[in-house]
FILUM-159267 format. One record per atom (N, C-alpha, C): residue number from 1; residue in three letters; atom name; x, y negated, z. Coordinates in steps of 0.05 Angstrom, whole numbers, m for minus. Atoms other than C-alpha are relative to their C-alpha. Example, Ala and Ser with C-alpha at 12.3 -4.5 7.8 and 13.67 -1.06 7.14 Angstrom:
# residues 2
{pt 1 'ala' 'N' {18 24 0}}
{pt 1 'ala' 'CA' {246 90 156}}
{pt 1 'ala' 'C' {18 m24 0}}
{pt 2 'ser' 'N' {m16 24 m1}}
{pt 2 'ser' 'CA' {273 21 143}}
{pt 2 'ser' 'C' {m15 m22 14}}
//
This chain:
# residues 164
{pt 1 'unk' 'N' {m10 m6 m26}}
{pt 1 'unk' 'CA' {m388 310 m193}}
{pt 1 'unk' 'C' {31 2 m1}}
{pt 2 'unk' 'N' {m29 m1 m2}}
{pt 2 'unk' 'CA' {m316 304 m171}}
{pt 2 'unk' 'C' {8 12 27}}
{pt 3 'unk' 'N' {m10 m12 m24}}
{pt 3 'unk' 'CA' {m278 345 m120}}
{pt 3 'unk' 'C' {27 m12 7}}
{pt 4 'unk' 'N' {m25 11 m9}}
{pt 4 'unk' 'CA' {m222 313 m80}}
{pt 4 'unk' 'C' {7 12 27}}
{pt 5 'unk' 'N' {m11 m10 m26}}
{pt 5 'unk' 'CA' {m178 338 m24}}
{pt 5 'unk' 'C' {14 m23 13}}
{pt 6 'unk' 'N' {m13 23 m14}}
{pt 6 'unk' 'CA' {m160 285 27}}
{pt 6 'unk' 'C' {13 12 24}}
{pt 7 'unk' 'N' {m14 m11 m23}}
{pt 7 'unk' 'CA' {m109 298 80}}
{pt 7 'unk' 'C' {25 m16 7}}
{pt 8 'unk' 'N' {m25 12 m9}}
{pt 8 'unk' 'CA' {m44 282 115}}
{pt 8 'unk' 'C' {21 21 3}}
{pt 9 'unk' 'N' {m23 m16 m8}}
{pt 9 'unk' 'CA' {25 310 123}}
{pt 9 'unk' 'C' {10 m14 25}}
{pt 10 'unk' 'N' {m6 13 m25}}
{pt 10 'unk' 'CA' {41 297 196}}
{pt 10 'unk' 'C' {25 12 13}}
{pt 11 'unk' 'N' {m23 m8 m16}}
{pt 11 'unk' 'CA' {103 301 240}}
{pt 11 'unk' 'C' {m7 m3 29}}
{pt 12 'unk' 'N' {6 0 m28}}
{pt 12 'unk' 'CA' {96 319 313}}
{pt 12 'unk' 'C' {26 3 16}}
{pt 13 'unk' 'N' {m23 m2 m19}}
{pt 13 'unk' 'CA' {146 311 370}}
{pt 13 'unk' 'C' {m12 5 28}}
{pt 14 'unk' 'N' {11 m7 m26}}
{pt 14 'unk' 'CA' {129 346 435}}
{pt 14 'unk' 'C' {m30 1 1}}
{pt 15 'unk' 'N' {29 m2 1}}
{pt 15 'unk' 'CA' {57 357 413}}
{pt 15 'unk' 'C' {m13 m27 m7}}
{pt 16 'unk' 'N' {11 27 5}}
{pt 16 'unk' 'CA' {48 282 398}}
{pt 16 'unk' 'C' {5 m7 m30}}
{pt 17 'unk' 'N' {m3 8 28}}
{pt 17 'unk' 'CA' {35 258 326}}
{pt 17 'unk' 'C' {16 m25 m1}}
{pt 18 'unk' 'N' {m18 23 1}}
{pt 18 'unk' 'CA' {92 210 310}}
{pt 18 'unk' 'C' {2 m13 m27}}
{pt 19 'unk' 'N' {0 11 27}}
{pt 19 'unk' 'CA' {84 199 235}}
{pt 19 'unk' 'C' {m18 16 m17}}
{pt 20 'unk' 'N' {16 m15 19}}
{pt 20 'unk' 'CA' {40 216 177}}
{pt 20 'unk' 'C' {0 m13 m27}}
{pt 21 'unk' 'N' {2 9 28}}
{pt 21 'unk' 'CA' {33 209 102}}
{pt 21 'unk' 'C' {m28 9 m9}}
{pt 22 'unk' 'N' {26 m8 9}}
{pt 22 'unk' 'CA' {m38 207 75}}
{pt 22 'unk' 'C' {0 3 m30}}
{pt 23 'unk' 'N' {2 m5 29}}
{pt 23 'unk' 'CA' {m57 233 6}}
{pt 23 'unk' 'C' {m29 7 m7}}
{pt 24 'unk' 'N' {25 m10 11}}
{pt 24 'unk' 'CA' {m116 248 m38}}
{pt 24 'unk' 'C' {8 16 m25}}
{pt 25 'unk' 'N' {m8 m18 22}}
{pt 25 'unk' 'CA' {m113 304 m90}}
{pt 25 'unk' 'C' {m25 12 m13}}
{pt 26 'unk' 'N' {19 m19 12}}
{pt 26 'unk' 'CA' {m153 344 m139}}
{pt 26 'unk' 'C' {17 24 m9}}
{pt 27 'unk' 'N' {m14 m25 6}}
{pt 27 'unk' 'CA' {m131 408 m172}}
{pt 27 'unk' 'C' {25 m3 m18}}
{pt 28 'unk' 'N' {m23 4 17}}
{pt 28 'unk' 'CA' {m80 377 m219}}
{pt 28 'unk' 'C' {18 m24 8}}
{pt 29 'unk' 'N' {m17 23 m7}}
{pt 29 'unk' 'CA' {m56 312 m187}}
{pt 29 'unk' 'C' {m4 m8 29}}
{pt 30 'unk' 'N' {0 9 m28}}
{pt 30 'unk' 'CA' {m39 282 m120}}
{pt 30 'unk' 'C' {8 m29 0}}
{pt 31 'unk' 'N' {m8 28 m4}}
{pt 31 'unk' 'CA' {m35 209 m99}}
{pt 31 'unk' 'C' {8 m3 29}}
{pt 32 'unk' 'N' {m10 5 m27}}
{pt 32 'unk' 'CA' {7 192 m39}}
{pt 32 'unk' 'C' {m7 m29 6}}
{pt 33 'unk' 'N' {12 26 m5}}
{pt 33 'unk' 'CA' {m29 133 m8}}
{pt 33 'unk' 'C' {16 m17 19}}
{pt 34 'unk' 'N' {m13 17 m20}}
{pt 34 'unk' 'CA' {8 111 54}}
{pt 34 'unk' 'C' {16 17 20}}
{pt 35 'unk' 'N' {m16 m12 m21}}
{pt 35 'unk' 'CA' {63 129 103}}
{pt 35 'unk' 'C' {m3 m18 25}}
{pt 36 'unk' 'N' {4 14 m25}}
{pt 36 'unk' 'CA' {51 110 176}}
{pt 36 'unk' 'C' {18 11 21}}
{pt 37 'unk' 'N' {m17 m8 m22}}
{pt 37 'unk' 'CA' {101 112 233}}
{pt 37 'unk' 'C' {m13 m9 26}}
{pt 38 'unk' 'N' {10 6 m27}}
{pt 38 'unk' 'CA' {73 116 303}}
{pt 38 'unk' 'C' {23 m10 18}}
{pt 39 'unk' 'N' {m24 9 m14}}
{pt 39 'unk' 'CA' {144 107 329}}
{pt 39 'unk' 'C' {21 m6 m22}}
{pt 40 'unk' 'N' {m19 9 20}}
{pt 40 'unk' 'CA' {198 71 291}}
{pt 40 'unk' 'C' {29 6 8}}
{pt 41 'unk' 'N' {m29 m2 m5}}
{pt 41 'unk' 'CA' {273 82 284}}
{pt 41 'unk' 'C' {10 28 7}}
{pt 42 'unk' 'N' {m9 m27 m7}}
{pt 42 'unk' 'CA' {275 157 296}}
{pt 42 'unk' 'C' {0 19 m24}}
{pt 43 'unk' 'N' {0 m17 24}}
{pt 43 'unk' 'CA' {268 183 224}}
{pt 43 'unk' 'C' {m25 16 m4}}
{pt 44 'unk' 'N' {24 m16 2}}
{pt 44 'unk' 'CA' {199 210 234}}
{pt 44 'unk' 'C' {m15 m5 m27}}
{pt 45 'unk' 'N' {15 6 24}}
{pt 45 'unk' 'CA' {167 174 175}}
{pt 45 'unk' 'C' {16 11 m25}}
{pt 46 'unk' 'N' {m16 m11 22}}
{pt 46 'unk' 'CA' {225 195 129}}
{pt 46 'unk' 'C' {m5 31 m2}}
{pt 47 'unk' 'N' {6 m29 0}}
{pt 47 'unk' 'CA' {213 268 150}}
{pt 47 'unk' 'C' {m28 6 m11}}
{pt 48 'unk' 'N' {27 m4 10}}
{pt 48 'unk' 'CA' {139 261 136}}
{pt 48 'unk' 'C' {m1 m4 m31}}
{pt 49 'unk' 'N' {m1 5 29}}
{pt 49 'unk' 'CA' {153 231 67}}
{pt 49 'unk' 'C' {13 23 m15}}
{pt 50 'unk' 'N' {m14 m22 12}}
{pt 50 'unk' 'CA' {203 285 50}}
{pt 50 'unk' 'C' {m18 25 m3}}
{pt 51 'unk' 'N' {17 m24 1}}
{pt 51 'unk' 'CA' {153 340 67}}
{pt 51 'unk' 'C' {m25 m5 m17}}
{pt 52 'unk' 'N' {22 7 17}}
{pt 52 'unk' 'CA' {96 304 32}}
{pt 52 'unk' 'C' {8 4 m30}}
{pt 53 'unk' 'N' {m10 m3 28}}
{pt 53 'unk' 'CA' {138 302 m32}}
{pt 53 'unk' 'C' {5 29 m7}}
{pt 54 'unk' 'N' {m3 m29 5}}
{pt 54 'unk' 'CA' {155 376 m25}}
{pt 54 'unk' 'C' {m28 12 m6}}
{pt 55 'unk' 'N' {27 m9 5}}
{pt 55 'unk' 'CA' {80 389 m22}}
{pt 55 'unk' 'C' {m10 m10 m27}}
{pt 56 'unk' 'N' {9 13 25}}
{pt 56 'unk' 'CA' {67 342 m81}}
{pt 56 'unk' 'C' {11 15 m25}}
{pt 57 'unk' 'N' {m12 m14 23}}
{pt 57 'unk' 'CA' {113 384 m126}}
{pt 57 'unk' 'C' {m18 22 m11}}
{pt 58 'unk' 'N' {18 m21 9}}
{pt 58 'unk' 'CA' {57 436 m131}}
{pt 58 'unk' 'C' {m21 m11 m19}}
{pt 59 'unk' 'N' {20 13 17}}
{pt 59 'unk' 'CA' {15 386 m171}}
{pt 59 'unk' 'C' {12 m8 m26}}
{pt 60 'unk' 'N' {m9 7 26}}
{pt 60 'unk' 'CA' {20 370 m244}}
{pt 60 'unk' 'C' {8 m29 m3}}
{pt 61 'unk' 'N' {m5 29 2}}
{pt 61 'unk' 'CA' {18 295 m235}}
{pt 61 'unk' 'C' {2 m11 29}}
{pt 62 'unk' 'N' {m4 12 m27}}
{pt 62 'unk' 'CA' {44 255 m175}}
{pt 62 'unk' 'C' {m1 m31 m3}}
{pt 63 'unk' 'N' {3 29 0}}
{pt 63 'unk' 'CA' {21 183 m163}}
{pt 63 'unk' 'C' {9 m10 27}}
{pt 64 'unk' 'N' {m9 12 m25}}
{pt 64 'unk' 'CA' {53 138 m112}}
{pt 64 'unk' 'C' {m13 m27 3}}
{pt 65 'unk' 'N' {14 26 m6}}
{pt 65 'unk' 'CA' {13 81 m80}}
{pt 65 'unk' 'C' {11 m12 27}}
{pt 66 'unk' 'N' {m11 9 m25}}
{pt 66 'unk' 'CA' {58 69 m19}}
{pt 66 'unk' 'C' {28 m12 m5}}
{pt 67 'unk' 'N' {m26 12 4}}
{pt 67 'unk' 'CA' {117 20 m20}}
{pt 67 'unk' 'C' {23 15 15}}
{pt 68 'unk' 'N' {m21 m14 m14}}
{pt 68 'unk' 'CA' {155 60 33}}
{pt 68 'unk' 'C' {8 26 m15}}
{pt 69 'unk' 'N' {m6 m24 15}}
{pt 69 'unk' 'CA' {149 124 m8}}
{pt 69 'unk' 'C' {17 m6 m25}}
{pt 70 'unk' 'N' {m16 8 24}}
{pt 70 'unk' 'CA' {175 88 m70}}
{pt 70 'unk' 'C' {29 m6 8}}
{pt 71 'unk' 'N' {m27 6 m9}}
{pt 71 'unk' 'CA' {234 61 m31}}
{pt 71 'unk' 'C' {15 26 8}}
{pt 72 'unk' 'N' {m12 m25 m8}}
{pt 72 'unk' 'CA' {247 131 m3}}
{pt 72 'unk' 'C' {10 15 m25}}
{pt 73 'unk' 'N' {m7 m14 25}}
{pt 73 'unk' 'CA' {248 161 m73}}
{pt 73 'unk' 'C' {24 m14 m13}}
{pt 74 'unk' 'N' {m23 14 11}}
{pt 74 'unk' 'CA' {295 106 m98}}
{pt 74 'unk' 'C' {25 5 15}}
{pt 75 'unk' 'N' {m24 m5 m17}}
{pt 75 'unk' 'CA' {343 119 m40}}
{pt 75 'unk' 'C' {9 29 m1}}
{pt 76 'unk' 'N' {m7 m28 m3}}
{pt 76 'unk' 'CA' {340 194 m37}}
{pt 76 'unk' 'C' {m3 17 m25}}
{pt 77 'unk' 'N' {5 m15 25}}
{pt 77 'unk' 'CA' {319 215 m107}}
{pt 77 'unk' 'C' {m23 19 3}}
{pt 78 'unk' 'N' {22 m19 1}}
{pt 78 'unk' 'CA' {264 262 m128}}
{pt 78 'unk' 'C' {2 13 m27}}
{pt 79 'unk' 'N' {m5 m14 25}}
{pt 79 'unk' 'CA' {269 316 m181}}
{pt 79 'unk' 'C' {m25 5 m17}}
{pt 80 'unk' 'N' {24 m2 16}}
{pt 80 'unk' 'CA' {200 307 m210}}
{pt 80 'unk' 'C' {m9 m28 m7}}
{pt 81 'unk' 'N' {8 27 7}}
{pt 81 'unk' 'CA' {171 248 m248}}
{pt 81 'unk' 'C' {m25 m8 16}}
{pt 82 'unk' 'N' {22 11 m15}}
{pt 82 'unk' 'CA' {122 203 m211}}
{pt 82 'unk' 'C' {m11 m24 m15}}
{pt 83 'unk' 'N' {13 24 11}}
{pt 83 'unk' 'CA' {74 148 m231}}
{pt 83 'unk' 'C' {m4 m20 23}}
{pt 84 'unk' 'N' {5 21 m19}}
{pt 84 'unk' 'CA' {75 83 m192}}
{pt 84 'unk' 'C' {m25 m14 m7}}
{pt 85 'unk' 'N' {27 10 7}}
{pt 85 'unk' 'CA' {4 57 m188}}
{pt 85 'unk' 'C' {m2 m30 3}}
{pt 86 'unk' 'N' {5 29 m3}}
{pt 86 'unk' 'CA' {m25 m13 m192}}
{pt 86 'unk' 'C' {m7 m6 29}}
{pt 87 'unk' 'N' {4 4 m29}}
{pt 87 'unk' 'CA' {m45 m4 m119}}
{pt 87 'unk' 'C' {27 m5 14}}
{pt 88 'unk' 'N' {m27 4 m10}}
{pt 88 'unk' 'CA' {29 3 m103}}
{pt 88 'unk' 'C' {10 m28 m7}}
{pt 89 'unk' 'N' {m8 27 9}}
{pt 89 'unk' 'CA' {44 m60 m144}}
{pt 89 'unk' 'C' {m13 m22 17}}
{pt 90 'unk' 'N' {15 20 m16}}
{pt 90 'unk' 'CA' {m9 m98 m105}}
{pt 90 'unk' 'C' {11 0 29}}
{pt 91 'unk' 'N' {m11 m1 m28}}
{pt 91 'unk' 'CA' {17 m74 m37}}
{pt 91 'unk' 'C' {28 m13 1}}
{pt 92 'unk' 'N' {m27 13 0}}
{pt 92 'unk' 'CA' {88 m95 m57}}
{pt 92 'unk' 'C' {m3 m30 m3}}
{pt 93 'unk' 'N' {4 29 2}}
{pt 93 'unk' 'CA' {62 m164 m77}}
{pt 93 'unk' 'C' {m8 m12 27}}
{pt 94 'unk' 'N' {8 9 m27}}
{pt 94 'unk' 'CA' {30 m171 m8}}
{pt 94 'unk' 'C' {25 m1 18}}
{pt 95 'unk' 'N' {m24 0 m16}}
{pt 95 'unk' 'CA' {96 m151 25}}
{pt 95 'unk' 'C' {18 m24 m7}}
{pt 96 'unk' 'N' {m16 23 8}}
{pt 96 'unk' 'CA' {134 m203 m16}}
{pt 96 'unk' 'C' {m12 m27 9}}
{pt 97 'unk' 'N' {14 24 m9}}
{pt 97 'unk' 'CA' {82 m256 m1}}
{pt 97 'unk' 'C' {6 m5 30}}
{pt 98 'unk' 'N' {m5 2 m29}}
{pt 98 'unk' 'CA' {89 m243 74}}
{pt 98 'unk' 'C' {29 m6 6}}
{pt 99 'unk' 'N' {m29 4 m5}}
{pt 99 'unk' 'CA' {165 m242 69}}
{pt 99 'unk' 'C' {6 m30 m4}}
{pt 100 'unk' 'N' {m7 27 6}}
{pt 100 'unk' 'CA' {166 m312 39}}
{pt 100 'unk' 'C' {m19 m21 13}}
{pt 101 'unk' 'N' {20 20 m9}}
{pt 101 'unk' 'CA' {103 m345 68}}
{pt 101 'unk' 'C' {m5 2 30}}
{pt 102 'unk' 'N' {6 m4 m29}}
{pt 102 'unk' 'CA' {97 m317 139}}
{pt 102 'unk' 'C' {21 m16 16}}
{pt 103 'unk' 'N' {25 m1 m15}}
{pt 103 'unk' 'CA' {85 m344 192}}
{pt 103 'unk' 'C' {m20 m21 m9}}
{pt 104 'unk' 'N' {20 20 9}}
{pt 104 'unk' 'CA' {52 m403 156}}
{pt 104 'unk' 'C' {m25 12 m11}}
{pt 105 'unk' 'N' {22 m14 11}}
{pt 105 'unk' 'CA' {9 m356 117}}
{pt 105 'unk' 'C' {6 30 0}}
{pt 106 'unk' 'N' {m4 m29 m1}}
{pt 106 'unk' 'CA' {0 m281 126}}
{pt 106 'unk' 'C' {m23 13 m14}}
{pt 107 'unk' 'N' {20 m14 15}}
{pt 107 'unk' 'CA' {m36 m235 79}}
{pt 107 'unk' 'C' {m2 29 10}}
{pt 108 'unk' 'N' {5 m27 m9}}
{pt 108 'unk' 'CA' {m68 m169 101}}
{pt 108 'unk' 'C' {m21 12 m18}}
{pt 109 'unk' 'N' {20 m15 16}}
{pt 109 'unk' 'CA' {m103 m118 57}}
{pt 109 'unk' 'C' {m21 11 18}}
{pt 110 'unk' 'N' {23 m9 m15}}
{pt 110 'unk' 'CA' {m172 m105 85}}
{pt 110 'unk' 'C' {m10 26 m12}}
{pt 111 'unk' 'N' {10 m24 15}}
{pt 111 'unk' 'CA' {m195 m56 31}}
{pt 111 'unk' 'C' {15 m1 m27}}
{pt 112 'unk' 'N' {m13 m2 26}}
{pt 112 'unk' 'CA' {m162 m31 m33}}
{pt 112 'unk' 'C' {m8 26 m13}}
{pt 113 'unk' 'N' {3 m24 16}}
{pt 113 'unk' 'CA' {m178 18 m88}}
{pt 113 'unk' 'C' {13 m6 m27}}
{pt 114 'unk' 'N' {m14 4 26}}
{pt 114 'unk' 'CA' {m155 24 m161}}
{pt 114 'unk' 'C' {m12 m22 m17}}
{pt 115 'unk' 'N' {13 22 15}}
{pt 115 'unk' 'CA' {m202 m32 m184}}
{pt 115 'unk' 'C' {3 m27 14}}
{pt 116 'unk' 'N' {1 25 m15}}
{pt 116 'unk' 'CA' {m205 m84 m129}}
{pt 116 'unk' 'C' {16 1 26}}
{pt 117 'unk' 'N' {m12 3 m26}}
{pt 117 'unk' 'CA' {m170 m109 m67}}
{pt 117 'unk' 'C' {m12 m24 15}}
{pt 118 'unk' 'N' {10 21 m17}}
{pt 118 'unk' 'CA' {m198 m150 m10}}
{pt 118 'unk' 'C' {23 m7 19}}
{pt 119 'unk' 'N' {m22 9 m16}}
{pt 119 'unk' 'CA' {m145 m191 25}}
{pt 119 'unk' 'C' {m8 m23 18}}
{pt 120 'unk' 'N' {5 21 m19}}
{pt 120 'unk' 'CA' {m149 m234 87}}
{pt 120 'unk' 'C' {26 m16 2}}
{pt 121 'unk' 'N' {m23 18 m2}}
{pt 121 'unk' 'CA' {m101 m294 87}}
{pt 121 'unk' 'C' {m6 m18 23}}
{pt 122 'unk' 'N' {3 16 m24}}
{pt 122 'unk' 'CA' {m92 m327 154}}
{pt 122 'unk' 'C' {26 m14 8}}
{pt 123 'unk' 'N' {m23 14 m10}}
{pt 123 'unk' 'CA' {m45 m373 190}}
{pt 123 'unk' 'C' {m5 m29 4}}
{pt 124 'unk' 'N' {4 28 m5}}
{pt 124 'unk' 'CA' {m34 m445 209}}
{pt 124 'unk' 'C' {4 m18 m24}}
{pt 125 'unk' 'N' {m4 16 24}}
{pt 125 'unk' 'CA' {m31 m469 137}}
{pt 125 'unk' 'C' {m21 m22 m2}}
{pt 126 'unk' 'N' {18 22 5}}
{pt 126 'unk' 'CA' {m64 m533 113}}
{pt 126 'unk' 'C' {m18 9 m23}}
{pt 127 'unk' 'N' {18 m10 20}}
{pt 127 'unk' 'CA' {m126 m515 74}}
{pt 127 'unk' 'C' {m3 m20 m24}}
{pt 128 'unk' 'N' {2 19 22}}
{pt 128 'unk' 'CA' {m122 m578 32}}
{pt 128 'unk' 'C' {26 m2 m16}}
{pt 129 'unk' 'N' {m26 3 13}}
{pt 129 'unk' 'CA' {m49 m570 13}}
{pt 129 'unk' 'C' {8 26 m15}}
{pt 130 'unk' 'N' {m9 m21 17}}
{pt 130 'unk' 'CA' {m46 m516 m39}}
{pt 130 'unk' 'C' {m8 28 9}}
{pt 131 'unk' 'N' {9 m26 m8}}
{pt 131 'unk' 'CA' {m84 m459 m7}}
{pt 131 'unk' 'C' {m6 18 m24}}
{pt 132 'unk' 'N' {5 m16 24}}
{pt 132 'unk' 'CA' {m105 m437 m76}}
{pt 132 'unk' 'C' {25 10 m13}}
{pt 133 'unk' 'N' {m26 m9 10}}
{pt 133 'unk' 'CA' {m32 m432 m95}}
{pt 133 'unk' 'C' {7 27 13}}
{pt 134 'unk' 'N' {m4 m26 m13}}
{pt 134 'unk' 'CA' {m27 m376 m43}}
{pt 134 'unk' 'C' {m15 22 m14}}
{pt 135 'unk' 'N' {16 m20 13}}
{pt 135 'unk' 'CA' {m84 m339 m76}}
{pt 135 'unk' 'C' {13 8 m27}}
{pt 136 'unk' 'N' {m12 m5 27}}
{pt 136 'unk' 'CA' {m51 m347 m144}}
{pt 136 'unk' 'C' {27 13 1}}
{pt 137 'unk' 'N' {m26 m13 m3}}
{pt 137 'unk' 'CA' {18 m327 m119}}
{pt 137 'unk' 'C' {m3 30 1}}
{pt 138 'unk' 'N' {5 m29 m2}}
{pt 138 'unk' 'CA' {m9 m259 m101}}
{pt 138 'unk' 'C' {m10 11 m26}}
{pt 139 'unk' 'N' {11 m10 26}}
{pt 139 'unk' 'CA' {m49 m253 m166}}
{pt 139 'unk' 'C' {22 3 m21}}
{pt 140 'unk' 'N' {m21 m1 20}}
{pt 140 'unk' 'CA' {11 m269 m209}}
{pt 140 'unk' 'C' {20 23 6}}
{pt 141 'unk' 'N' {m20 m20 m8}}
{pt 141 'unk' 'CA' {59 m224 m170}}
{pt 141 'unk' 'C' {m11 28 m4}}
{pt 142 'unk' 'N' {12 m27 2}}
{pt 142 'unk' 'CA' {10 m165 m172}}
{pt 142 'unk' 'C' {m14 5 m27}}
{pt 143 'unk' 'N' {14 m3 26}}
{pt 143 'unk' 'CA' {m16 m176 m243}}
{pt 143 'unk' 'C' {m30 5 5}}
{pt 144 'unk' 'N' {28 m2 m7}}
{pt 144 'unk' 'CA' {m86 m186 m214}}
{pt 144 'unk' 'C' {m15 m25 m6}}
{pt 145 'unk' 'N' {16 24 4}}
{pt 145 'unk' 'CA' {m143 m235 m222}}
{pt 145 'unk' 'C' {m17 m5 25}}
{pt 146 'unk' 'N' {16 8 m23}}
{pt 146 'unk' 'CA' {m179 m273 m168}}
{pt 146 'unk' 'C' {m29 2 m9}}
{pt 147 'unk' 'N' {28 m3 6}}
{pt 147 'unk' 'CA' {m252 m252 m169}}
{pt 147 'unk' 'C' {m17 m20 16}}
{pt 148 'unk' 'N' {14 19 m17}}
{pt 148 'unk' 'CA' {m277 m293 m110}}
{pt 148 'unk' 'C' {16 m4 25}}
{pt 149 'unk' 'N' {m12 6 m26}}
{pt 149 'unk' 'CA' {m256 m324 m45}}
{pt 149 'unk' 'C' {m20 m14 17}}
{pt 150 'unk' 'N' {18 14 m19}}
{pt 150 'unk' 'CA' {m291 m349 17}}
{pt 150 'unk' 'C' {16 m6 25}}
{pt 151 'unk' 'N' {m13 8 m25}}
{pt 151 'unk' 'CA' {m269 m385 79}}
{pt 151 'unk' 'C' {m13 16 23}}
{pt 152 'unk' 'N' {10 m15 m24}}
{pt 152 'unk' 'CA' {m275 m344 143}}
{pt 152 'unk' 'C' {13 m14 25}}
{pt 153 'unk' 'N' {m9 13 m25}}
{pt 153 'unk' 'CA' {m260 m361 216}}
{pt 153 'unk' 'C' {30 m6 1}}
{pt 154 'unk' 'N' {m29 3 m3}}
{pt 154 'unk' 'CA' {m185 m351 214}}
{pt 154 'unk' 'C' {15 m5 m26}}
{pt 155 'unk' 'N' {m13 4 25}}
{pt 155 'unk' 'CA' {m171 m365 141}}
{pt 155 'unk' 'C' {m18 4 m24}}
{pt 156 'unk' 'N' {16 m5 24}}
{pt 156 'unk' 'CA' {m196 m338 75}}
{pt 156 'unk' 'C' {0 30 m6}}
{pt 157 'unk' 'N' {1 m27 11}}
{pt 157 'unk' 'CA' {m218 m272 45}}
{pt 157 'unk' 'C' {m2 m3 m30}}
{pt 158 'unk' 'N' {m2 3 29}}
{pt 158 'unk' 'CA' {m199 m264 m27}}
{pt 158 'unk' 'C' {m3 28 m12}}
{pt 159 'unk' 'N' {3 m25 14}}
{pt 159 'unk' 'CA' {m222 m209 m74}}
{pt 159 'unk' 'C' {14 m2 m27}}
{pt 160 'unk' 'N' {m16 m1 24}}
{pt 160 'unk' 'CA' {m175 m190 m130}}
{pt 160 'unk' 'C' {m9 24 m17}}
{pt 161 'unk' 'N' {4 m21 20}}
{pt 161 'unk' 'CA' {m187 m149 m193}}
{pt 161 'unk' 'C' {28 9 m8}}
{pt 162 'unk' 'N' {m27 m9 6}}
{pt 162 'unk' 'CA' {m125 m105 m202}}
{pt 162 'unk' 'C' {3 4 m30}}
{pt 163 'unk' 'N' {m7 m3 28}}
{pt 163 'unk' 'CA' {m92 m108 m270}}
{pt 163 'unk' 'C' {15 25 m6}}
{pt 164 'unk' 'N' {m15 m24 9}}
{pt 164 'unk' 'CA' {m56 m54 m310}}
{pt 164 'unk' 'C' {29 m3 5}}
//
């Protein structure tokens, strides 16, 4: 049996939730999963991350699985060591893929955990002109392996095995 605490650190403005950082923890470690902004450009997500990291200091081990939180730490600093996870590496690979391939091809994480990721790749790309290169670009960038893929209505769904 395993006990986990799942939750969020949320920022409210006028009673309305404007940003949140989700996490999962046990009694010795916390993993910061994702930062979400309901409104952009007002500093809400930065405030949520700052407070989530203050909360994280109470844990022995801090894992980061969110690209925004990593960038926040790099910009603002943090006085405790953190571990960047393979989930973070995979999310960053998807961000880079979209930066260079979109709008021709766009990748979206459908599901992810520390073992596998399911990604939907869609767009007006030609399926006979190197579609498998797209799958491999993500795999190489994320140090992952392609487990399977299947064609779906708007593109492909690819399952990756996350590497170390």
